[in-house]
SEVEX-349522 format. One record per residue (C-alpha): residue number from 1; chain; x, y, z. Coordinates in nm, 3 decimals, decimal comma, m for minus. Layout:
N
<site resi="NUM" chain="A" east="X" north="Y" up="Z"/>
...
# end
This chain:
332
<site resi="1" chain="A" east="12,277" north="23,902" up="1,359"/>
<site resi="2" chain="A" east="12,542" north="24,177" up="1,380"/>
<site resi="3" chain="A" east="12,496" north="24,255" up="1,752"/>
<site resi="4" chain="A" east="12,682" north="24,058" up="2,022"/>
<site resi="5" chain="A" east="12,510" north="23,764" up="2,188"/>
<site resi="6" chain="A" east="12,427" north="23,956" up="2,507"/>
<site resi="7" chain="A" east="12,202" north="24,186" up="2,305"/>
<site resi="8" chain="A" east="11,934" north="23,917" up="2,327"/>
<site resi="9" chain="A" east="11,879" north="24,007" up="2,693"/>
<site resi="10" chain="A" east="11,930" north="24,380" up="2,660"/>
<site resi="11" chain="A" east="11,657" north="24,624" up="2,754"/>
<site resi="12" chain="A" east="11,420" north="24,656" up="2,463"/>
<site resi="13" chain="A" east="11,337" north="25,003" up="2,329"/>
<site resi="14" chain="A" east="10,986" north="25,139" up="2,304"/>
<site resi="15" chain="A" east="10,812" north="24,933" up="2,029"/>
<site resi="16" chain="A" east="10,645" north="25,253" up="1,919"/>
<site resi="17" chain="A" east="10,979" north="25,394" up="1,806"/>
<site resi="18" chain="A" east="11,163" north="25,080" up="1,687"/>
<site resi="19" chain="A" east="11,015" north="24,753" up="1,570"/>
<site resi="20" chain="A" east="11,169" north="24,442" up="1,720"/>
<site resi="21" chain="A" east="11,222" north="24,118" up="1,532"/>
<site resi="22" chain="A" east="10,942" north="23,914" up="1,688"/>
<site resi="23" chain="A" east="11,104" north="23,588" up="1,585"/>
<site resi="24" chain="A" east="11,389" north="23,616" up="1,836"/>
<site resi="25" chain="A" east="11,323" north="23,955" up="2,006"/>
<site resi="26" chain="A" east="11,672" north="24,080" up="1,923"/>
<site resi="27" chain="A" east="11,721" north="24,454" up="1,901"/>
<site resi="28" chain="A" east="11,756" north="24,630" up="1,562"/>
<site resi="29" chain="A" east="12,078" north="24,563" up="1,378"/>
<site resi="30" chain="A" east="11,962" north="24,242" up="1,218"/>
<site resi="31" chain="A" east="12,050" north="24,234" up="0,849"/>
<site resi="32" chain="A" east="11,690" north="24,146" up="0,767"/>
<site resi="33" chain="A" east="11,570" north="24,451" up="0,961"/>
<site resi="34" chain="A" east="11,713" north="24,695" up="0,704"/>
<site resi="35" chain="A" east="11,547" north="24,521" up="0,408"/>
<site resi="36" chain="A" east="11,180" north="24,552" up="0,501"/>
<site resi="37" chain="A" east="10,946" north="24,776" up="0,696"/>
<site resi="38" chain="A" east="10,727" north="24,504" up="0,851"/>
<site resi="39" chain="A" east="10,836" north="24,297" up="1,153"/>
<site resi="40" chain="A" east="11,049" north="23,990" up="1,079"/>
<site resi="41" chain="A" east="10,822" north="23,690" up="1,138"/>
<site resi="42" chain="A" east="11,095" north="23,427" up="1,109"/>
<site resi="43" chain="A" east="11,471" north="23,419" up="1,095"/>
<site resi="44" chain="A" east="11,697" north="23,137" up="0,978"/>
<site resi="45" chain="A" east="11,971" north="23,258" up="1,213"/>
<site resi="46" chain="A" east="11,764" north="23,207" up="1,526"/>
<site resi="47" chain="A" east="11,465" north="22,986" up="1,607"/>
<site resi="48" chain="A" east="11,280" north="23,045" up="1,932"/>
<site resi="49" chain="A" east="11,171" north="22,687" up="1,995"/>
<site resi="50" chain="A" east="10,856" north="22,484" up="1,951"/>
<site resi="51" chain="A" east="10,626" north="22,783" up="1,938"/>
<site resi="52" chain="A" east="10,613" north="23,157" up="2,007"/>
<site resi="53" chain="A" east="10,317" north="23,350" up="2,150"/>
<site resi="54" chain="A" east="10,461" north="23,667" up="1,994"/>
<site resi="55" chain="A" east="10,472" north="23,512" up="1,648"/>
<site resi="56" chain="A" east="10,113" north="23,387" up="1,673"/>
<site resi="57" chain="A" east="10,000" north="23,729" up="1,795"/>
<site resi="58" chain="A" east="10,172" north="23,897" up="1,501"/>
<site resi="59" chain="A" east="10,000" north="23,664" up="1,254"/>
<site resi="60" chain="A" east="9,664" north="23,742" up="1,414"/>
<site resi="61" chain="A" east="9,722" north="24,118" up="1,395"/>
<site resi="62" chain="A" east="9,831" north="24,086" up="1,031"/>
<site resi="63" chain="A" east="9,520" north="23,897" up="0,914"/>
<site resi="64" chain="A" east="9,254" north="23,987" up="1,172"/>
<site resi="65" chain="A" east="9,057" north="24,226" up="0,948"/>
<site resi="66" chain="A" east="9,095" north="24,033" up="0,624"/>
<site resi="67" chain="A" east="8,820" north="23,833" up="0,462"/>
<site resi="68" chain="A" east="8,888" north="23,472" up="0,552"/>
<site resi="69" chain="A" east="9,139" north="23,598" up="0,807"/>
<site resi="70" chain="A" east="9,107" north="23,298" up="1,038"/>
<site resi="71" chain="A" east="9,214" north="23,059" up="0,763"/>
<site resi="72" chain="A" east="9,511" north="23,284" up="0,682"/>
<site resi="73" chain="A" east="9,611" north="23,290" up="1,050"/>
<site resi="74" chain="A" east="9,598" north="22,910" up="1,074"/>
<site resi="75" chain="A" east="9,789" north="22,879" up="0,745"/>
<site resi="76" chain="A" east="10,062" north="23,100" up="0,889"/>
<site resi="77" chain="A" east="10,085" north="22,903" up="1,213"/>
<site resi="78" chain="A" east="10,107" north="22,572" up="1,026"/>
<site resi="79" chain="A" east="10,359" north="22,713" up="0,777"/>
<site resi="80" chain="A" east="10,583" north="22,807" up="1,071"/>
<site resi="81" chain="A" east="10,552" north="22,495" up="1,285"/>
<site resi="82" chain="A" east="10,432" north="22,225" up="1,044"/>
<site resi="83" chain="A" east="10,112" north="22,175" up="1,245"/>
<site resi="84" chain="A" east="9,870" north="22,367" up="1,472"/>
<site resi="85" chain="A" east="9,992" north="22,354" up="1,836"/>
<site resi="86" chain="A" east="9,715" north="22,360" up="2,098"/>
<site resi="87" chain="A" east="9,873" north="22,659" up="2,273"/>
<site resi="88" chain="A" east="9,871" north="22,853" up="1,946"/>
<site resi="89" chain="A" east="9,502" north="22,775" up="1,888"/>
<site resi="90" chain="A" east="9,417" north="22,897" up="2,237"/>
<site resi="91" chain="A" east="9,591" north="23,227" up="2,165"/>
<site resi="92" chain="A" east="9,403" north="23,257" up="1,835"/>
<site resi="93" chain="A" east="9,074" north="23,202" up="2,017"/>
<site resi="94" chain="A" east="9,160" north="23,453" up="2,289"/>
<site resi="95" chain="A" east="9,279" north="23,733" up="2,061"/>
<site resi="96" chain="A" east="9,010" north="23,693" up="1,794"/>
<site resi="97" chain="A" east="8,723" north="23,657" up="2,041"/>
<site resi="98" chain="A" east="8,611" north="23,330" up="1,883"/>
<site resi="99" chain="A" east="8,543" north="23,016" up="2,084"/>
<site resi="100" chain="A" east="8,804" north="22,743" up="2,091"/>
<site resi="101" chain="A" east="8,537" north="22,508" up="1,956"/>
<site resi="102" chain="A" east="8,501" north="22,728" up="1,647"/>
<site resi="103" chain="A" east="8,878" north="22,739" up="1,597"/>
<site resi="104" chain="A" east="8,905" north="22,361" up="1,623"/>
<site resi="105" chain="A" east="8,607" north="22,326" up="1,389"/>
<site resi="106" chain="A" east="8,790" north="22,516" up="1,115"/>
<site resi="107" chain="A" east="9,120" north="22,336" up="1,186"/>
<site resi="108" chain="A" east="8,959" north="21,992" up="1,154"/>
<site resi="109" chain="A" east="8,726" north="22,077" up="0,862"/>
<site resi="110" chain="A" east="9,005" north="22,168" up="0,619"/>
<site resi="111" chain="A" east="9,220" north="21,868" up="0,534"/>
<site resi="112" chain="A" east="9,525" north="22,084" up="0,475"/>
<site resi="113" chain="A" east="9,553" north="22,152" up="0,849"/>
<site resi="114" chain="A" east="9,709" north="21,911" up="1,099"/>
<site resi="115" chain="A" east="9,684" north="21,905" up="1,478"/>
<site resi="116" chain="A" east="9,983" north="21,671" up="1,509"/>
<site resi="117" chain="A" east="10,353" north="21,744" up="1,442"/>
<site resi="118" chain="A" east="10,478" north="21,628" up="1,104"/>
<site resi="119" chain="A" east="10,819" north="21,517" up="0,986"/>
<site resi="120" chain="A" east="11,059" north="21,725" up="0,779"/>
<site resi="121" chain="A" east="10,960" north="21,520" up="0,473"/>
<site resi="122" chain="A" east="10,606" north="21,411" up="0,388"/>
<site resi="123" chain="A" east="10,558" north="21,086" up="0,192"/>
<site resi="124" chain="A" east="10,210" north="21,011" up="0,056"/>
<site resi="125" chain="A" east="10,104" north="20,699" up="m0,136"/>
<site resi="126" chain="A" east="9,775" north="20,693" up="m0,326"/>
<site resi="127" chain="A" east="9,564" north="20,386" up="m0,245"/>
<site resi="128" chain="A" east="9,256" north="20,473" up="m0,449"/>
<site resi="129" chain="A" east="9,090" north="20,195" up="m0,646"/>
<site resi="130" chain="A" east="9,299" north="20,234" up="m0,963"/>
<site resi="131" chain="A" east="9,626" north="20,255" up="m0,770"/>
<site resi="132" chain="A" east="9,521" north="19,969" up="m0,542"/>
<site resi="133" chain="A" east="9,471" north="19,726" up="m0,831"/>
<site resi="134" chain="A" east="9,814" north="19,830" up="m0,964"/>
<site resi="135" chain="A" east="9,983" north="19,701" up="m0,648"/>
<site resi="136" chain="A" east="9,986" north="20,021" up="m0,441"/>
<site resi="137" chain="A" east="9,963" north="19,808" up="m0,123"/>
<site resi="138" chain="A" east="10,307" north="19,662" up="m0,196"/>
<site resi="139" chain="A" east="10,446" north="20,016" up="m0,229"/>
<site resi="140" chain="A" east="10,288" north="20,106" up="0,106"/>
<site resi="141" chain="A" east="10,440" north="19,794" up="0,267"/>
<site resi="142" chain="A" east="10,785" north="19,882" up="0,132"/>
<site resi="143" chain="A" east="10,765" north="20,237" up="0,271"/>
<site resi="144" chain="A" east="10,655" north="20,091" up="0,605"/>
<site resi="145" chain="A" east="10,954" north="19,857" up="0,603"/>
<site resi="146" chain="A" east="11,207" north="20,124" up="0,501"/>
<site resi="147" chain="A" east="11,079" north="20,399" up="0,732"/>
<site resi="148" chain="A" east="10,970" north="20,178" up="1,021"/>
<site resi="149" chain="A" east="10,632" north="20,351" up="1,058"/>
<site resi="150" chain="A" east="10,270" north="20,286" up="0,962"/>
<site resi="151" chain="A" east="10,051" north="20,526" up="0,760"/>
<site resi="152" chain="A" east="9,962" north="20,827" up="0,973"/>
<site resi="153" chain="A" east="10,282" north="20,804" up="1,177"/>
<site resi="154" chain="A" east="10,606" north="21,002" up="1,192"/>
<site resi="155" chain="A" east="10,954" north="20,857" up="1,237"/>
<site resi="156" chain="A" east="11,112" north="20,904" up="1,580"/>
<site resi="157" chain="A" east="11,372" north="21,143" up="1,440"/>
<site resi="158" chain="A" east="11,090" north="21,357" up="1,287"/>
<site resi="159" chain="A" east="11,255" north="21,315" up="0,950"/>
<site resi="160" chain="A" east="10,960" north="21,150" up="0,769"/>
<site resi="161" chain="A" east="10,583" north="21,148" up="0,802"/>
<site resi="162" chain="A" east="10,409" north="20,875" up="0,605"/>
<site resi="163" chain="A" east="10,046" north="20,874" up="0,492"/>
<site resi="164" chain="A" east="9,816" north="20,709" up="0,241"/>
<site resi="165" chain="A" east="9,573" north="20,920" up="0,038"/>
<site resi="166" chain="A" east="9,239" north="20,822" up="m0,110"/>
<site resi="167" chain="A" east="9,273" north="20,956" up="m0,465"/>
<site resi="168" chain="A" east="9,469" north="21,219" up="m0,655"/>
<site resi="169" chain="A" east="9,248" north="21,216" up="m0,965"/>
<site resi="170" chain="A" east="9,509" north="21,076" up="m1,205"/>
<site resi="171" chain="A" east="9,423" north="20,708" up="m1,202"/>
<site resi="172" chain="A" east="9,602" north="20,630" up="m1,528"/>
<site resi="173" chain="A" east="9,936" north="20,722" up="m1,369"/>
<site resi="174" chain="A" east="9,902" north="20,501" up="m1,060"/>
<site resi="175" chain="A" east="10,042" north="20,397" up="m0,829"/>
<site resi="176" chain="A" east="10,138" north="20,755" up="m0,740"/>
<site resi="177" chain="A" east="10,374" north="20,866" up="m0,464"/>
<site resi="178" chain="A" east="10,407" north="21,230" up="m0,358"/>
<site resi="179" chain="A" east="10,709" north="21,341" up="m0,153"/>
<site resi="180" chain="A" east="10,744" north="21,705" up="m0,048"/>
<site resi="181" chain="A" east="10,525" north="21,812" up="m0,339"/>
<site resi="182" chain="A" east="10,712" north="21,606" up="m0,601"/>
<site resi="183" chain="A" east="10,510" north="21,345" up="m0,791"/>
<site resi="184" chain="A" east="10,637" north="20,998" up="m0,879"/>
<site resi="185" chain="A" east="10,397" north="20,811" up="m1,114"/>
<site resi="186" chain="A" east="10,371" north="20,435" up="m1,176"/>
<site resi="187" chain="A" east="10,583" north="20,350" up="m0,873"/>
<site resi="188" chain="A" east="10,669" north="19,994" up="m0,779"/>
<site resi="189" chain="A" east="10,823" north="19,859" up="m0,458"/>
<site resi="190" chain="A" east="11,173" north="19,849" up="m0,610"/>
<site resi="191" chain="A" east="11,166" north="20,228" up="m0,660"/>
<site resi="192" chain="A" east="11,101" north="20,312" up="m0,294"/>
<site resi="193" chain="A" east="11,471" north="20,306" up="m0,206"/>
<site resi="194" chain="A" east="11,547" north="20,543" up="m0,493"/>
<site resi="195" chain="A" east="11,270" north="20,784" up="m0,387"/>
<site resi="196" chain="A" east="11,397" north="20,794" up="m0,029"/>
<site resi="197" chain="A" east="11,754" north="20,850" up="m0,150"/>
<site resi="198" chain="A" east="11,641" north="21,136" up="m0,375"/>
<site resi="199" chain="A" east="11,457" north="21,290" up="m0,083"/>
<site resi="200" chain="A" east="11,765" north="21,274" up="0,140"/>
<site resi="201" chain="A" east="11,991" north="21,418" up="m0,129"/>
<site resi="202" chain="A" east="11,747" north="21,690" up="m0,239"/>
<site resi="203" chain="A" east="11,472" north="21,654" up="m0,495"/>
<site resi="204" chain="A" east="11,569" north="21,798" up="m0,830"/>
<site resi="205" chain="A" east="11,392" north="22,089" up="m0,996"/>
<site resi="206" chain="A" east="11,109" north="21,974" up="m1,222"/>
<site resi="207" chain="A" east="11,152" north="22,008" up="m1,600"/>
<site resi="208" chain="A" east="10,813" north="22,000" up="m1,769"/>
<site resi="209" chain="A" east="10,926" north="21,839" up="m2,094"/>
<site resi="210" chain="A" east="11,140" north="21,561" up="m1,948"/>
<site resi="211" chain="A" east="11,053" north="21,500" up="m1,583"/>
<site resi="212" chain="A" east="10,807" north="21,214" up="m1,532"/>
<site resi="213" chain="A" east="10,696" north="21,370" up="m1,204"/>
<site resi="214" chain="A" east="10,512" north="21,652" up="m1,383"/>
<site resi="215" chain="A" east="10,146" north="21,611" up="m1,297"/>
<site resi="216" chain="A" east="9,822" north="21,798" up="m1,382"/>
<site resi="217" chain="A" east="9,625" north="21,932" up="m1,086"/>
<site resi="218" chain="A" east="9,270" north="22,062" up="m1,055"/>
<site resi="219" chain="A" east="9,245" north="22,357" up="m0,820"/>
<site resi="220" chain="A" east="8,974" north="22,556" up="m0,644"/>
<site resi="221" chain="A" east="8,944" north="22,894" up="m0,475"/>
<site resi="222" chain="A" east="9,052" north="22,872" up="m0,110"/>
<site resi="223" chain="A" east="8,766" north="23,106" up="m0,015"/>
<site resi="224" chain="A" east="8,452" north="23,002" up="m0,210"/>
<site resi="225" chain="A" east="8,568" north="22,651" up="m0,312"/>
<site resi="226" chain="A" east="8,466" north="22,713" up="m0,675"/>
<site resi="227" chain="A" east="8,675" north="22,559" up="m0,952"/>
<site resi="228" chain="A" east="8,942" north="22,779" up="m1,110"/>
<site resi="229" chain="A" east="8,980" north="22,551" up="m1,412"/>
<site resi="230" chain="A" east="8,912" north="22,686" up="m1,761"/>
<site resi="231" chain="A" east="8,838" north="22,390" up="m1,988"/>
<site resi="232" chain="A" east="8,797" north="22,619" up="m2,291"/>
<site resi="233" chain="A" east="9,148" north="22,761" up="m2,265"/>
<site resi="234" chain="A" east="9,421" north="22,496" up="m2,278"/>
<site resi="235" chain="A" east="9,786" north="22,546" up="m2,186"/>
<site resi="236" chain="A" east="10,030" north="22,264" up="m2,265"/>
<site resi="237" chain="A" east="9,733" north="22,047" up="m2,359"/>
<site resi="238" chain="A" east="9,549" north="22,079" up="m2,025"/>
<site resi="239" chain="A" east="9,276" north="22,310" up="m1,891"/>
<site resi="240" chain="A" east="9,435" north="22,628" up="m1,759"/>
<site resi="241" chain="A" east="9,394" north="22,783" up="m1,414"/>
<site resi="242" chain="A" east="9,210" north="23,115" up="m1,446"/>
<site resi="243" chain="A" east="9,252" north="23,394" up="m1,191"/>
<site resi="244" chain="A" east="9,223" north="23,772" up="m1,192"/>
<site resi="245" chain="A" east="9,525" north="23,988" up="m1,111"/>
<site resi="246" chain="A" east="9,585" north="24,351" up="m1,031"/>
<site resi="247" chain="A" east="9,912" north="24,546" up="m1,036"/>
<site resi="248" chain="A" east="9,977" north="24,915" up="m1,069"/>
<site resi="249" chain="A" east="9,669" north="25,053" up="m1,245"/>
<site resi="250" chain="A" east="9,612" north="24,739" up="m1,449"/>
<site resi="251" chain="A" east="9,348" north="24,475" up="m1,383"/>
<site resi="252" chain="A" east="9,283" north="24,167" up="m1,596"/>
<site resi="253" chain="A" east="9,288" north="23,791" up="m1,636"/>
<site resi="254" chain="A" east="9,581" north="23,555" up="m1,588"/>
<site resi="255" chain="A" east="9,592" north="23,190" up="m1,687"/>
<site resi="256" chain="A" east="9,842" north="22,946" up="m1,542"/>
<site resi="257" chain="A" east="9,945" north="22,601" up="m1,659"/>
<site resi="258" chain="A" east="9,775" north="22,334" up="m1,449"/>
<site resi="259" chain="A" east="10,085" north="22,114" up="m1,477"/>
<site resi="260" chain="A" east="10,249" north="22,119" up="m1,136"/>
<site resi="261" chain="A" east="10,609" north="22,226" up="m1,196"/>
<site resi="262" chain="A" east="10,533" north="22,427" up="m1,511"/>
<site resi="263" chain="A" east="10,567" north="22,805" up="m1,503"/>
<site resi="264" chain="A" east="10,391" north="22,880" up="m1,833"/>
<site resi="265" chain="A" east="10,142" north="23,165" up="m1,808"/>
<site resi="266" chain="A" east="9,926" north="23,375" up="m2,037"/>
<site resi="267" chain="A" east="9,797" north="23,715" up="m1,928"/>
<site resi="268" chain="A" east="9,580" north="23,998" up="m2,051"/>
<site resi="269" chain="A" east="9,853" north="24,249" up="m1,966"/>
<site resi="270" chain="A" east="10,229" north="24,207" up="m1,980"/>
<site resi="271" chain="A" east="10,363" north="24,164" up="m1,626"/>
<site resi="272" chain="A" east="10,708" north="24,319" up="m1,579"/>
<site resi="273" chain="A" east="10,973" north="24,108" up="m1,407"/>
<site resi="274" chain="A" east="10,983" north="24,140" up="m1,027"/>
<site resi="275" chain="A" east="10,624" north="24,268" up="m1,019"/>
<site resi="276" chain="A" east="10,412" north="24,126" up="m0,735"/>
<site resi="277" chain="A" east="10,047" north="24,129" up="m0,850"/>
<site resi="278" chain="A" east="9,749" north="24,067" up="m0,626"/>
<site resi="279" chain="A" east="9,557" north="23,750" up="m0,716"/>
<site resi="280" chain="A" east="9,175" north="23,724" up="m0,700"/>
<site resi="281" chain="A" east="8,914" north="23,454" up="m0,755"/>
<site resi="282" chain="A" east="8,719" north="23,533" up="m1,075"/>
<site resi="283" chain="A" east="8,398" north="23,399" up="m0,914"/>
<site resi="284" chain="A" east="8,380" north="23,538" up="m0,558"/>
<site resi="285" chain="A" east="8,643" north="23,810" up="m0,619"/>
<site resi="286" chain="A" east="8,814" north="23,735" up="m0,287"/>
<site resi="287" chain="A" east="9,187" north="23,796" up="m0,279"/>
<site resi="288" chain="A" east="9,384" north="23,471" up="m0,295"/>
<site resi="289" chain="A" east="9,623" north="23,565" up="m0,018"/>
<site resi="290" chain="A" east="9,774" north="23,320" up="0,224"/>
<site resi="291" chain="A" east="9,990" north="23,365" up="0,530"/>
<site resi="292" chain="A" east="10,304" north="23,210" up="0,382"/>
<site resi="293" chain="A" east="10,584" north="23,411" up="0,224"/>
<site resi="294" chain="A" east="10,806" north="23,273" up="m0,050"/>
<site resi="295" chain="A" east="11,117" north="23,109" up="0,100"/>
<site resi="296" chain="A" east="11,324" north="23,238" up="m0,193"/>
<site resi="297" chain="A" east="11,214" north="23,601" up="m0,239"/>
<site resi="298" chain="A" east="10,976" north="23,677" up="0,053"/>
<site resi="299" chain="A" east="10,685" north="23,767" up="m0,176"/>
<site resi="300" chain="A" east="10,338" north="23,641" up="m0,070"/>
<site resi="301" chain="A" east="10,252" north="23,287" up="m0,173"/>
<site resi="302" chain="A" east="9,915" north="23,231" up="m0,346"/>
<site resi="303" chain="A" east="9,720" north="22,934" up="m0,198"/>
<site resi="304" chain="A" east="9,499" north="22,714" up="m0,418"/>
<site resi="305" chain="A" east="9,300" north="22,413" up="m0,295"/>
<site resi="306" chain="A" east="9,373" north="22,086" up="m0,481"/>
<site resi="307" chain="A" east="9,083" north="21,859" up="m0,577"/>
<site resi="308" chain="A" east="9,044" north="21,586" up="m0,316"/>
<site resi="309" chain="A" east="9,227" north="21,787" up="m0,049"/>
<site resi="310" chain="A" east="9,563" north="21,948" up="0,006"/>
<site resi="311" chain="A" east="9,696" north="22,278" up="m0,119"/>
<site resi="312" chain="A" east="9,933" north="22,410" up="m0,384"/>
<site resi="313" chain="A" east="10,104" north="22,745" up="m0,330"/>
<site resi="314" chain="A" east="10,281" north="22,954" up="m0,592"/>
<site resi="315" chain="A" east="10,495" north="23,262" up="m0,552"/>
<site resi="316" chain="A" east="10,323" north="23,584" up="m0,662"/>
<site resi="317" chain="A" east="10,643" north="23,753" up="m0,783"/>
<site resi="318" chain="A" east="10,685" north="23,755" up="m1,163"/>
<site resi="319" chain="A" east="10,993" north="23,551" up="m1,246"/>
<site resi="320" chain="A" east="11,017" north="23,356" up="m0,922"/>
<site resi="321" chain="A" east="10,966" north="22,980" up="m0,964"/>
<site resi="322" chain="A" east="10,907" north="22,885" up="m0,602"/>
<site resi="323" chain="A" east="10,609" north="22,656" up="m0,545"/>
<site resi="324" chain="A" east="10,488" north="22,408" up="m0,285"/>
<site resi="325" chain="A" east="10,240" north="22,123" up="m0,289"/>
<site resi="326" chain="A" east="10,100" north="21,983" up="0,036"/>
<site resi="327" chain="A" east="9,874" north="21,676" up="0,031"/>
<site resi="328" chain="A" east="9,945" north="21,586" up="0,393"/>
<site resi="329" chain="A" east="9,581" north="21,633" up="0,487"/>
<site resi="330" chain="A" east="9,459" north="21,350" up="0,263"/>
<site resi="331" chain="A" east="9,518" north="21,064" up="0,502"/>
<site resi="332" chain="A" east="9,263" north="20,785" up="0,458"/>
# end
C-alpha cells in the first residue's frame, strides 16, 4: 500500500463514489486498485485475520444471481480460508435467504468442501484395494510417523493436513500419493522423506514427457455432473476433455489434454494469447465458472469435478499455465 499506516483508520469516503478494498478496508491508493475496476477481494500485503464478513458479503453479491451461485460462493469462501467457517456459512444463509440447514447440506454433500481448517499442505495417500495390496498401509504409517498425525488430522503448526483416499482410478500406478495437487506414483515408505522435503522446498513444475507425477484424470461438469471425457478424440494417447468456449464473436469446441500437468489443447477456433474465453459444459450448457481467480494472472479459474471426488481448476487465460488439484475431500 502507498498510503501511510494511519490511513487504515481514516474516515472512509462514500462507497458510491470510490470503491474500497474490501480485503483490508484501506482507502484508494493501493497499487492493485489502479489495475482493475472490481473491488479487491484479497491482498497479499494485508490479511484481515481468520475471516471477514465483508469478504463473504462481496462473494455473495458477486455470485448471487448466477446459476449454481451457492456453490460458487462456497468455493470462494473455501478458496480464501481453506475451509468453510461457521460464521461465514451463517452470513451466506442470512444474505441469500436460504436456511442454514440447506447451506450445510450443500457443504457436506460435495466432497470438495471442508468444515474444518486444513494445513498449508495437503497430503493424500490412496488406500484403495489395488494400492492396499501394494503396501499402501506402510506408506500411510510412514507419513503418520513423520508428520505426527493420523489420517484426517492436521499438524499443530497447520503446516500439513494428512488424509487417506478411497481410490483415484489409476490402480496400475499404486500406491499413489498426492501432495498439493502433485502426483507421486508407485510410492514406497522410503520415498516419504523425499516427498516431504520436496514439499518444503517447493514442488517443481510438471514436465509431461519426463515427470513421473503426470497423471490422467477423468473430469465431470461441476453443475450437471455429466462426464466431459471424449473417448473418440485422444490427446497424448488419452481421452480428451471436451468443453465449449466463447470469446469475442466466436463460439466453438475446445479439447484439453486429460493429463494433469499437460497444457496441450485443440480448438475449433484459434485462441489469441492473453484471451480469456468463457467455458461451458457441452451437455447442460452451464458456464463453468468458479469463485477462484488465478493466483498468477487474476483470470477466472475453471472448476472441473474429478472422478471419485475432489476438483481440478485451470486458468482460463490463453497462455497461462496455472492449475490446481484438490482431492482433500476424499477422506475415507
